[in-house]
ZALUMFI-202585 format. One record per residue (C-alpha): residue in one letter; chain; x, y, z. Coordinates in steps of 0.25 Angstrom, whole numbers. Layout:
<sites>
+------+-------+-------+-------+-------+
! rest ! kette !    c1 !    c2 !    c3 !
+------+-------+-------+-------+-------+
!    a !     A !     X !     Y !     Z !
...
+------+-------+-------+-------+-------+
</sites>
This chain:
<sites>
+------+-------+-------+-------+-------+
! rest ! kette !    c1 !    c2 !    c3 !
+------+-------+-------+-------+-------+
!    m !     A !   543 !  -121 !   439 !
!    t !     A !   547 !  -127 !   426 !
!    a !     A !   560 !  -127 !   418 !
!    l !     A !   563 !  -117 !   408 !
!    d !     A !   556 !  -118 !   395 !
!    l !     A !   565 !  -124 !   384 !
!    s !     A !   562 !  -112 !   375 !
!    s !     A !   569 !  -103 !   386 !
!    p !     A !   583 !   -99 !   383 !
!    v !     A !   594 !  -103 !   393 !
!    a !     A !   607 !   -95 !   393 !
!    v !     A !   621 !  -100 !   398 !
!    v !     A !   631 !   -89 !   402 !
!    g !     A !   645 !   -95 !   402 !
!    t !     A !   650 !  -105 !   392 !
!    g !     A !   660 !  -113 !   399 !
!    t !     A !   659 !  -128 !   401 !
!    m !     A !   647 !  -127 !   410 !
!    g !     A !   640 !  -116 !   402 !
!    r !     A !   641 !  -124 !   390 !
!    g !     A !   635 !  -136 !   397 !
!    i !     A !   623 !  -129 !   403 !
!    a !     A !   620 !  -123 !   389 !
!    q !     A !   620 !  -136 !   383 !
!    v !     A !   611 !  -142 !   393 !
!    a !     A !   601 !  -131 !   391 !
!    l !     A !   602 !  -132 !   376 !
!    v !     A !   600 !  -147 !   375 !
!    a !     A !   588 !  -145 !   384 !
!    g !     A !   582 !  -136 !   374 !
!    h !     A !   584 !  -122 !   378 !
!    p !     A !   589 !  -110 !   369 !
!    v !     A !   603 !  -107 !   376 !
!    r !     A !   611 !   -95 !   376 !
!    l !     A !   626 !   -95 !   379 !
!    y !     A !   633 !   -83 !   384 !
!    d !     A !   648 !   -81 !   388 !
!    a !     A !   655 !   -68 !   392 !
!    v !     A !   667 !   -72 !   383 !
!    p !     A !   663 !   -69 !   368 !
!    g !     A !   662 !   -81 !   360 !
!    r !     A !   661 !   -91 !   371 !
!    a !     A !   646 !   -93 !   370 !
!    r !     A !   648 !   -96 !   355 !
!    e !     A !   659 !  -106 !   358 !
!    a !     A !   650 !  -112 !   369 !
!    a !     A !   638 !  -114 !   359 !
!    d !     A !   648 !  -121 !   349 !
!    a !     A !   653 !  -130 !   360 !
!    i !     A !   639 !  -133 !   365 !
!    g !     A !   635 !  -136 !   350 !
!    a !     A !   647 !  -146 !   349 !
!    r !     A !   642 !  -153 !   362 !
!    l !     A !   628 !  -154 !   355 !
!    d !     A !   635 !  -161 !   343 !
!    r !     A !   642 !  -171 !   352 !
!    l !     A !   628 !  -174 !   359 !
!    v !     A !   622 !  -177 !   345 !
!    a !     A !   634 !  -186 !   341 !
!    k !     A !   632 !  -194 !   354 !
!    e !     A !   617 !  -194 !   350 !
!    r !     A !   613 !  -187 !   363 !
!    l !     A !   607 !  -176 !   355 !
!    s !     A !   600 !  -175 !   342 !
!    a !     A !   605 !  -167 !   331 !
!    a !     A !   592 !  -159 !   330 !
!    d !     A !   593 !  -156 !   345 !
!    r !     A !   607 !  -152 !   343 !
!    d !     A !   604 !  -142 !   332 !
!    a !     A !   592 !  -137 !   340 !
!    a !     A !   601 !  -135 !   352 !
!    r !     A !   611 !  -127 !   344 !
!    a !     A !   601 !  -118 !   339 !
!    r !     A !   596 !  -115 !   353 !
!    l !     A !   611 !  -111 !   358 !
!    l !     A !   615 !   -97 !   356 !
!    p !     A !   627 !   -90 !   361 !
!    a !     A !   624 !   -76 !   367 !
!    d !     A !   634 !   -64 !   365 !
!    d !     A !   628 !   -56 !   376 !
!    l !     A !   621 !   -58 !   389 !
!    a !     A !   609 !   -50 !   384 !
!    d !     A !   607 !   -62 !   374 !
!    l !     A !   602 !   -70 !   386 !
!    a !     A !   590 !   -61 !   389 !
!    d !     A !   579 !   -71 !   385 !
!    c !     A !   585 !   -83 !   393 !
!    a !     A !   577 !   -90 !   404 !
!    l !     A !   589 !   -96 !   410 !
!    v !     A !   603 !   -91 !   411 !
!    v !     A !   614 !  -101 !   417 !
!    e !     A !   628 !   -95 !   420 !
!    a !     A !   640 !  -103 !   419 !
!    v !     A !   651 !   -93 !   420 !
!    l !     A !   663 !   -91 !   429 !
!    e !     A !   662 !   -95 !   444 !
!    r !     A !   663 !   -81 !   449 !
!    l !     A !   652 !   -74 !   457 !
!    d !     A !   654 !   -60 !   451 !
!    v !     A !   654 !   -66 !   437 !
!    k !     A !   641 !   -73 !   439 !
!    q !     A !   634 !   -62 !   446 !
!    e !     A !   638 !   -52 !   435 !
!    l !     A !   633 !   -61 !   425 !
!    f !     A !   619 !   -64 !   431 !
!    t !     A !   617 !   -49 !   435 !
!    a !     A !   619 !   -46 !   420 !
!    l !     A !   610 !   -57 !   416 !
!    e !     A !   599 !   -52 !   425 !
!    g !     A !   598 !   -39 !   417 !
!    i !     A !   596 !   -47 !   404 !
!    v !     A !   587 !   -59 !   407 !
!    s !     A !   573 !   -59 !   411 !
!    d !     A !   570 !   -60 !   426 !
!    d !     A !   564 !   -74 !   425 !
!    c !     A !   577 !   -79 !   418 !
!    l !     A !   584 !   -90 !   427 !
!    l !     A !   598 !   -86 !   430 !
!    a !     A !   607 !   -98 !   434 !
!    t !     A !   622 !  -100 !   438 !
!    n !     A !   629 !  -113 !   436 !
!    t !     A !   639 !  -109 !   447 !
!    s !     A !   645 !  -121 !   455 !
!    s !     A !   652 !  -113 !   466 !
!    l !     A !   645 !  -100 !   468 !
!    s !     A !   633 !   -96 !   476 !
!    v !     A !   621 !   -95 !   467 !
!    t !     A !   615 !   -85 !   477 !
!    a !     A !   627 !   -76 !   476 !
!    v !     A !   628 !   -77 !   460 !
!    g !     A !   613 !   -73 !   460 !
!    g !     A !   614 !   -63 !   471 !
!    a !     A !   615 !   -51 !   463 !
!    l !     A !   603 !   -53 !   454 !
!    r !     A !   591 !   -45 !   453 !
!    v !     A !   582 !   -58 !   452 !
!    p !     A !   590 !   -68 !   460 !
!    g !     A !   579 !   -78 !   461 !
!    r !     A !   580 !   -82 !   447 !
!    f !     A !   595 !   -86 !   449 !
!    v !     A !   599 !  -101 !   451 !
!    g !     A !   611 !  -110 !   451 !
!    l !     A !   611 !  -121 !   440 !
!    h !     A !   623 !  -129 !   443 !
!    f !     A !   626 !  -138 !   431 !
!    f !     A !   637 !  -149 !   432 !
!    n !     A !   648 !  -150 !   422 !
!    p !     A !   646 !  -155 !   411 !
!    a !     A !   632 !  -149 !   412 !
!    p !     A !   627 !  -157 !   399 !
!    l !     A !   630 !  -170 !   406 !
!    l !     A !   629 !  -169 !   421 !
!    p !     A !   614 !  -169 !   425 !
!    l !     A !   615 !  -161 !   439 !
!    v !     A !   611 !  -146 !   440 !
!    e !     A !   611 !  -139 !   454 !
!    v !     A !   600 !  -129 !   454 !
!    v !     A !   605 !  -119 !   464 !
!    s !     A !   595 !  -109 !   471 !
!    g !     A !   602 !   -97 !   476 !
!    f !     A !   597 !   -90 !   489 !
!    a !     A !   588 !   -81 !   480 !
!    t !     A !   584 !   -91 !   469 !
!    d !     A !   569 !   -92 !   467 !
!    p !     A !   565 !  -106 !   469 !
!    a !     A !   556 !  -106 !   456 !
!    c !     A !   569 !  -102 !   448 !
!    a !     A !   577 !  -113 !   454 !
!    e !     A !   566 !  -123 !   451 !
!    r !     A !   565 !  -118 !   436 !
!    a !     A !   580 !  -120 !   435 !
!    h !     A !   579 !  -133 !   441 !
!    e !     A !   568 !  -138 !   432 !
!    t !     A !   576 !  -132 !   420 !
!    a !     A !   588 !  -140 !   423 !
!    r !     A !   580 !  -152 !   424 !
!    a !     A !   573 !  -149 !   411 !
!    w !     A !   588 !  -149 !   405 !
!    g !     A !   590 !  -163 !   409 !
!    k !     A !   597 !  -160 !   422 !
!    t !     A !   595 !  -165 !   436 !
!    p !     A !   594 !  -152 !   444 !
!    v !     A !   595 !  -151 !   459 !
!    a !     A !   591 !  -140 !   468 !
!    c !     A !   601 !  -133 !   477 !
!    a !     A !   602 !  -122 !   486 !
!    d !     A !   614 !  -112 !   484 !
!    t !     A !   625 !  -118 !   493 !
!    p !     A !   640 !  -119 !   490 !
!    g !     A !   642 !  -130 !   480 !
!    f !     A !   627 !  -132 !   478 !
!    i !     A !   625 !  -147 !   480 !
!    v !     A !   635 !  -155 !   472 !
!    n !     A !   648 !  -146 !   475 !
!    r !     A !   644 !  -145 !   490 !
!    i !     A !   641 !  -159 !   493 !
!    a !     A !   652 !  -165 !   484 !
!    r !     A !   664 !  -158 !   491 !
!    p !     A !   667 !  -170 !   500 !
!    f !     A !   669 !  -179 !   488 !
!    y !     A !   682 !  -171 !   485 !
!    a !     A !   685 !  -166 !   499 !
!    e !     A !   686 !  -180 !   505 !
!    a !     A !   694 !  -186 !   494 !
!    f !     A !   704 !  -175 !   495 !
!    a !     A !   704 !  -176 !   510 !
!    v !     A !   708 !  -191 !   509 !
!    y !     A !   719 !  -187 !   500 !
!    e !     A !   724 !  -176 !   509 !
!    e !     A !   724 !  -185 !   521 !
!    r !     A !   732 !  -195 !   512 !
!    g !     A !   722 !  -206 !   513 !
!    a !     A !   722 !  -209 !   499 !
!    d !     A !   727 !  -204 !   485 !
!    p !     A !   717 !  -198 !   475 !
!    a !     A !   716 !  -210 !   466 !
!    t !     A !   712 !  -219 !   478 !
!    v !     A !   702 !  -209 !   484 !
!    d !     A !   696 !  -208 !   470 !
!    a !     A !   695 !  -223 !   468 !
!    v !     A !   689 !  -225 !   481 !
!    l !     A !   678 !  -214 !   479 !
!    r !     A !   675 !  -221 !   465 !
!    g !     A !   676 !  -235 !   469 !
!    s !     A !   670 !  -235 !   483 !
!    g !     A !   662 !  -222 !   484 !
!    g !     A !   656 !  -224 !   470 !
!    f !     A !   660 !  -210 !   465 !
!    r !     A !   662 !  -208 !   450 !
!    m !     A !   675 !  -201 !   452 !
!    g !     A !   684 !  -199 !   464 !
!    a !     A !   687 !  -185 !   470 !
!    f !     A !   701 !  -183 !   464 !
!    e !     A !   698 !  -187 !   450 !
!    l !     A !   685 !  -179 !   450 !
!    t !     A !   691 !  -166 !   455 !
!    d !     A !   702 !  -168 !   444 !
!    l !     A !   691 !  -169 !   434 !
!    i !     A !   683 !  -157 !   439 !
!    g !     A !   696 !  -149 !   441 !
!    q !     A !   703 !  -147 !   454 !
!    d !     A !   701 !  -132 !   454 !
!    v !     A !   687 !  -133 !   451 !
!    n !     A !   684 !  -143 !   462 !
!    e !     A !   692 !  -136 !   472 !
!    s !     A !   686 !  -123 !   468 !
!    v !     A !   672 !  -129 !   471 !
!    t !     A !   676 !  -134 !   484 !
!    r !     A !   682 !  -121 !   488 !
!    s !     A !   670 !  -114 !   484 !
!    v !     A !   661 !  -123 !   492 !
!    w !     A !   670 !  -122 !   504 !
!    e !     A !   671 !  -107 !   504 !
!    s !     A !   656 !  -105 !   502 !
!    f !     A !   654 !  -113 !   514 !
!    f !     A !   663 !  -104 !   522 !
!    g !     A !   674 !  -114 !   523 !
!    d !     A !   666 !  -126 !   528 !
!    v !     A !   676 !  -137 !   531 !
!    r !     A !   667 !  -147 !   524 !
!    f !     A !   671 !  -141 !   511 !
!    t !     A !   686 !  -138 !   513 !
!    p !     A !   694 !  -139 !   500 !
!    s !     A !   705 !  -148 !   499 !
!    l !     A !   719 !  -143 !   500 !
!    a !     A !   724 !  -154 !   491 !
!    q !     A !   715 !  -150 !   480 !
!    r !     A !   719 !  -135 !   482 !
!    r !     A !   734 !  -139 !   480 !
!    l !     A !   730 !  -147 !   467 !
!    v !     A !   723 !  -134 !   462 !
!    e !     A !   734 !  -125 !   466 !
!    s !     A !   744 !  -135 !   458 !
!    g !     A !   736 !  -134 !   446 !
!    r !     A !   732 !  -149 !   446 !
!    l !     A !   717 !  -146 !   442 !
!    g !     A !   714 !  -160 !   437 !
!    r !     A !   711 !  -166 !   423 !
!    k !     A !   711 !  -152 !   417 !
!    s !     A !   725 !  -149 !   422 !
!    g !     A !   731 !  -163 !   420 !
!    r !     A !   733 !  -165 !   435 !
!    g !     A !   725 !  -165 !   447 !
!    w !     A !   724 !  -175 !   458 !
!    y !     A !   727 !  -185 !   446 !
!    d !     A !   737 !  -183 !   435 !
!    h !     A !   728 !  -182 !   422 !
!    r !     A !   739 !  -181 !   412 !
!    d !     A !   739 !  -191 !   401 !
!    d !     A !   752 !  -199 !   405 !
!    a !     A !   748 !  -199 !   420 !
!    p !     A !   745 !  -212 !   427 !
!    h !     A !   732 !  -213 !   434 !
!    p !     A !   733 !  -215 !   449 !
!    e !     A !   728 !  -228 !   455 !
!    p !     A !   721 !  -229 !   468 !
!    h !     A !   727 !  -236 !   479 !
!    t !     A !   722 !  -251 !   478 !
!    a !     A !   725 !  -261 !   489 !
!    a !     A !   733 !  -274 !   484 !
!    p !     A !   724 !  -287 !   485 !
!    e !     A !   722 !  -293 !   499 !
!    p !     A !   716 !  -306 !   503 !
!    a !     A !   701 !  -305 !   508 !
!    p !     A !   699 !  -308 !   522 !
!    a !     A !   692 !  -321 !   526 !
!    h !     A !   681 !  -314 !   534 !
!    v !     A !   677 !  -301 !   540 !
!    v !     A !   669 !  -299 !   553 !
!    v !     A !   658 !  -289 !   553 !
!    d !     A !   659 !  -280 !   565 !
!    g !     A !   646 !  -271 !   564 !
!    d !     A !   638 !  -263 !   554 !
!    l !     A !   646 !  -259 !   541 !
!    g !     A !   636 !  -249 !   538 !
!    p !     A !   637 !  -244 !   523 !
!    a !     A !   647 !  -255 !   521 !
!    s !     A !   638 !  -266 !   525 !
!    e !     A !   637 !  -271 !   511 !
!    l !     A !   651 !  -276 !   512 !
!    l !     A !   647 !  -288 !   520 !
!    d !     A !   640 !  -294 !   508 !
!    l !     A !   652 !  -291 !   499 !
!    i !     A !   661 !  -297 !   509 !
!    r !     A !   653 !  -310 !   510 !
!    g !     A !   652 !  -310 !   495 !
!    a !     A !   667 !  -310 !   494 !
!    g !     A !   668 !  -323 !   502 !
!    i !     A !   673 !  -316 !   515 !
!    e !     A !   666 !  -321 !   528 !
!    v !     A !   659 !  -310 !   535 !
!    r !     A !   658 !  -313 !   550 !
!    a !     A !   649 !  -305 !   560 !
!    g !     A !   657 !  -299 !   572 !
!    a !     A !   652 !  -294 !   586 !
!    g !     A !   651 !  -280 !   580 !
!    a !     A !   641 !  -285 !   569 !
!    a !     A !   632 !  -291 !   580 !
!    a !     A !   633 !  -280 !   589 !
!    g !     A !   633 !  -269 !   579 !
!    g !     A !   645 !  -262 !   585 !
!    g !     A !   656 !  -264 !   575 !
!    r !     A !   659 !  -257 !   562 !
!    g !     A !   665 !  -265 !   551 !
!    l !     A !   672 !  -278 !   548 !
!    v !     A !   683 !  -285 !   555 !
!    l !     A !   694 !  -291 !   546 !
!    p !     A !   701 !  -305 !   549 !
!    g !     A !   713 !  -298 !   555 !
!    g !     A !   705 !  -291 !   565 !
!    g !     A !   705 !  -277 !   558 !
!    r !     A !   692 !  -269 !   555 !
!    l !     A !   686 !  -264 !   542 !
!    a !     A !   677 !  -253 !   544 !
!    l !     A !   669 !  -243 !   535 !
!    a !     A !   675 !  -229 !   535 !
!    d !     A !   668 !  -222 !   546 !
!    g !     A !   677 !  -209 !   548 !
!    r !     A !   687 !  -216 !   558 !
!    t !     A !   701 !  -220 !   554 !
!    s !     A !   708 !  -233 !   555 !
!    v !     A !   718 !  -228 !   565 !
!    e !     A !   707 !  -225 !   575 !
!    l !     A !   702 !  -239 !   574 !
!    g !     A !   715 !  -247 !   573 !
!    d !     A !   714 !  -260 !   564 !
!    t !     A !   703 !  -254 !   555 !
!    v !     A !   702 !  -252 !   540 !
!    h !     A !   691 !  -243 !   535 !
!    f !     A !   684 !  -245 !   521 !
!    d !     A !   678 !  -234 !   514 !
!    l !     A !   663 !  -232 !   510 !
!    a !     A !   658 !  -237 !   497 !
!    l !     A !   646 !  -233 !   489 !
!    d !     A !   643 !  -248 !   487 !
!    y !     A !   653 !  -258 !   492 !
!    r !     A !   648 !  -268 !   482 !
!    t !     A !   651 !  -260 !   470 !
!    a !     A !   663 !  -252 !   476 !
!    t !     A !   676 !  -255 !   469 !
!    r !     A !   686 !  -249 !   479 !
!    i !     A !   686 !  -248 !   494 !
!    a !     A !   695 !  -239 !   502 !
!    l !     A !   701 !  -244 !   515 !
!    s !     A !   708 !  -236 !   526 !
!    a !     A !   717 !  -240 !   537 !
!    c !     A !   728 !  -234 !   546 !
!    r !     A !   742 !  -240 !   543 !
!    d !     A !   745 !  -238 !   558 !
!    t !     A !   734 !  -246 !   564 !
!    t !     A !   728 !  -255 !   553 !
!    p !     A !   735 !  -268 !   551 !
!    a !     A !   738 !  -271 !   536 !
!    r !     A !   731 !  -284 !   538 !
!    t !     A !   718 !  -276 !   541 !
!    v !     A !   720 !  -268 !   528 !
!    a !     A !   723 !  -280 !   520 !
!    e !     A !   710 !  -287 !   525 !
!    a !     A !   702 !  -275 !   522 !
!    t !     A !   708 !  -274 !   508 !
!    g !     A !   706 !  -289 !   505 !
!    l !     A !   691 !  -288 !   510 !
!    f !     A !   687 !  -277 !   500 !
!    q !     A !   696 !  -283 !   489 !
!    a !     A !   688 !  -296 !   491 !
!    l !     A !   675 !  -288 !   488 !
!    g !     A !   681 !  -283 !   475 !
!    k !     A !   685 !  -269 !   479 !
!    q !     A !   698 !  -262 !   477 !
!    v !     A !   704 !  -257 !   490 !
!    s !     A !   711 !  -243 !   492 !
!    v !     A !   717 !  -242 !   506 !
!    i !     A !   718 !  -227 !   510 !
!    g !     A !   723 !  -220 !   522 !
!    d !     A !   716 !  -220 !   536 !
!    v !     A !   706 !  -209 !   532 !
!    p !     A !   694 !  -207 !   540 !
!    g !     A !   681 !  -209 !   532 !
!    m !     A !   690 !  -214 !   520 !
!    i !     A !   686 !  -209 !   506 !
!    v !     A !   672 !  -212 !   502 !
!    a !     A !   665 !  -212 !   516 !
!    r !     A !   670 !  -198 !   520 !
!    t !     A !   666 !  -193 !   507 !
!    v !     A !   652 !  -198 !   506 !
!    a !     A !   650 !  -194 !   521 !
!    r !     A !   653 !  -180 !   518 !
!    i !     A !   645 !  -179 !   505 !
!    i !     A !   633 !  -185 !   513 !
!    d !     A !   635 !  -175 !   524 !
!    l !     A !   636 !  -163 !   514 !
!    a !     A !   623 !  -168 !   507 !
!    y !     A !   615 !  -168 !   520 !
!    d !     A !   620 !  -155 !   524 !
!    a !     A !   616 !  -149 !   510 !
!    a !     A !   602 !  -155 !   511 !
!    a !     A !   600 !  -150 !   525 !
!    r !     A !   604 !  -136 !   521 !
!    e !     A !   594 !  -137 !   509 !
!    v !     A !   605 !  -136 !   498 !
!    a !     A !   597 !  -147 !   491 !
!    t !     A !   588 !  -159 !   493 !
!    e !     A !   594 !  -172 !   497 !
!    e !     A !   589 !  -178 !   483 !
!    d !     A !   595 !  -166 !   475 !
!    i !     A !   609 !  -168 !   483 !
!    d !     A !   609 !  -183 !   479 !
!    t !     A !   606 !  -180 !   465 !
!    a !     A !   616 !  -169 !   464 !
!    m !     A !   627 !  -177 !   470 !
!    r !     A !   624 !  -189 !   461 !
!    l !     A !   623 !  -181 !   448 !
!    g !     A !   632 !  -169 !   451 !
!    v !     A !   645 !  -177 !   455 !
!    n !     A !   640 !  -191 !   452 !
!    y !     A !   640 !  -197 !   466 !
!    p !     A !   635 !  -211 !   467 !
!    l !     A !   625 !  -207 !   477 !
!    g !     A !   619 !  -194 !   482 !
!    p !     A !   623 !  -191 !   497 !
!    f !     A !   610 !  -194 !   503 !
!    e !     A !   609 !  -207 !   495 !
!    w !     A !   623 !  -210 !   501 !
!    s !     A !   619 !  -207 !   515 !
!    r !     A !   606 !  -216 !   514 !
!    r !     A !   615 !  -227 !   509 !
!    l !     A !   626 !  -225 !   520 !
!    g !     A !   616 !  -223 !   532 !
!    h !     A !   611 !  -211 !   539 !
!    d !     A !   623 !  -209 !   548 !
!    w !     A !   634 !  -214 !   540 !
!    a !     A !   639 !  -201 !   535 !
!    r !     A !   637 !  -193 !   548 !
!    a !     A !   645 !  -204 !   556 !
!    l !     A !   656 !  -204 !   546 !
!    l !     A !   657 !  -189 !   546 !
!    a !     A !   656 !  -188 !   561 !
!    t !     A !   668 !  -198 !   563 !
!    l !     A !   676 !  -190 !   553 !
!    h !     A !   672 !  -177 !   560 !
!    e !     A !   678 !  -182 !   573 !
!    r !     A !   691 !  -184 !   566 !
!    d !     A !   691 !  -171 !   558 !
!    p !     A !   683 !  -161 !   566 !
!    s !     A !   685 !  -150 !   556 !
!    g !     A !   670 !  -151 !   552 !
!    r !     A !   673 !  -157 !   538 !
!    y !     A !   667 !  -170 !   542 !
!    a !     A !   657 !  -165 !   552 !
!    p !     A !   643 !  -171 !   549 !
!    s !     A !   633 !  -160 !   545 !
!    s !     A !   621 !  -157 !   554 !
!    a !     A !   612 !  -162 !   542 !
!    l !     A !   619 !  -176 !   542 !
!    r !     A !   619 !  -177 !   557 !
!    r !     A !   604 !  -174 !   557 !
!    h !     A !   601 !  -184 !   545 !
!    a !     A !   609 !  -195 !   553 !
!    h !     A !   602 !  -193 !   566 !
!    a !     A !   588 !  -191 !   560 !
!    t !     A !   589 !  -204 !   552 !
!    e !     A !   594 !  -212 !   564 !
!    k !     A !   582 !  -207 !   572 !
!    r !     A !   572 !  -211 !   561 !
!    e !     A !   579 !  -225 !   559 !
!    s !     A !   578 !  -227 !   575 !
!    t !     A !   564 !  -222 !   576 !
!    p !     A !   554 !  -235 !   577 !
+------+-------+-------+-------+-------+
</sites>
């Protein structure tokens, strides 16, 4: 099945931010585009606004003046739905209400031909439910663009329960012809991105609610250690707390209250107080012009330890040993290293330094945990956690000095199991395996969606391969022992993956 011919008219219904962006994408690709809005005059306003955007593209030399003029000639506001009768594709970007969308598509079905593709840009409603009342539901599909649509490459092509595979394929190839990167997705709450991304926000908020760290510190660790472009608190302030919380609540309710998607009470209070982020001037942060920018907790300088003793396999943090040697710190082999029975480093004062594994320092005594990093060589900040009641100050100081000697800023947070990056990445990996097992999307499309849709440094499956087949399952199992609510219980799919990989690797 091929993409729609460029001579085929495309209609966009709804002329808000998303509608205008989608119309611009189709227009620049070469289609005649019709704009319709139920509010009189809005379609004309949208056409003028798109024309102004095209002017800016010309000024930036991203579009020729001739192509701009040709595009403007192909853009027509529509005064009535009947003006869309000859369109080959109609994309809806109206109010996120099921009844409003169903009423619109029912009306459209009486106007357009039976081979016209009908598409919704919904991000939170069921594609199956929106198209459920149609006479020909097989030609109905989700085309979920990301904002701003002209700039972000990802499009989730969502097949409802009744969507004809040929229609989904045509929508997929049309998005590709428009210069986008489409991924195929089954109709599931949150689709790919909004389903799998929930832990990125949820775990950051949970660390805050547990008083493990303040928002600025959590964000700094997610960026500097996890490799994420933005932290969860600053990103939700940008998105809008009401918008982000609404998506979380929608996914949670659609999964019948599944504890893995439980919304944050702290975020609910933020929304109730009217602190919606940048658009209201205040959210997690104060965005008013005269407000100081909060700084993350950064430990004071400490002397580097003279040596460390390796006590077992460091797993995903094994690259630290070369960095430690490169900093001029002696690395000694301990009994655990020879026997493979230890887990971490022993500091000169006798305290231990271990990668976050879901346990707390209070359980282990004189132990400091350090957080997972995307790449310890390039990481700019490392989080340490310790229990004030059981971890001597000397151990914290030696651990701090060690990472500072490697050129890292250090944030000391509370004794939080799984810390920040480790528990976040483990949960993202788990939801990705669960989604792939349920045939929501392929592993490749999930990785693509998470890299392009929310700018993750790695796709979940790429991350899993880098960390080791059992890393995420083991961390989540340990967290589940401490919080048996089900929030951290490893999915059946992740457990199967871990066992199957271990069996393959152990087979001669």
